[in-house]
Residue, then its C-alpha position, 0 to 999 in steps of 0.5 A: m844336492s845333499e852334499p855341501l859345496l865346501k867343508i873347511m876344518n878349523h885350524h884354531s885352538p879351542a880357546c878361540g871359541d867354536p867356529p861358526i856354522v855359516s850358510s849361504d842359504g838363500s840368494g841374499v847372502y854372500l860368503g867369503y873364506f880366507e886362510n893366510s900362509c900361517g893358517e889364520q882363518w877368516i869368514f866374511t858374510y854379507d846380507r844383501v837384503a840388510r846391506r850388512g857385512e860381518l867378519r869372523g876370525g879365529d885369531v880374534g875369537w870366533n864368537d866375536v862378530l866384527s862389523v864391516e863397512n866399506g870393506r874395512v873393520a874399524g880398529l882391526m889391523l889386517a895384513a895386506d893379503e887379508a885386507t885385500w881379500l876383505q876389500a875384494c869380498w866387499l866389492a863382490a858382495a855389496s856391488r850387487s845390492r846397490 
């Protein structure tokens, strides 16, 4: 197939950095996207081979990669809907790699 499954526009200002180009090429990568009611965007990726989760968000700076452990990011305060989404992503992604 030549067309991407999803194309998501960046809602953040240029000061937030360049939004990442994320691909789920290969069967070992899980990809999750979330946008809250204010337009804040989050991208979660989980490498099932390396067993590593990462979170990126416009409000924290697209270029900063946050490590996700057990569905949480140390020191990052998320709203309830964001935290629920991240936990759901973790459960969906990490449960297959156990």
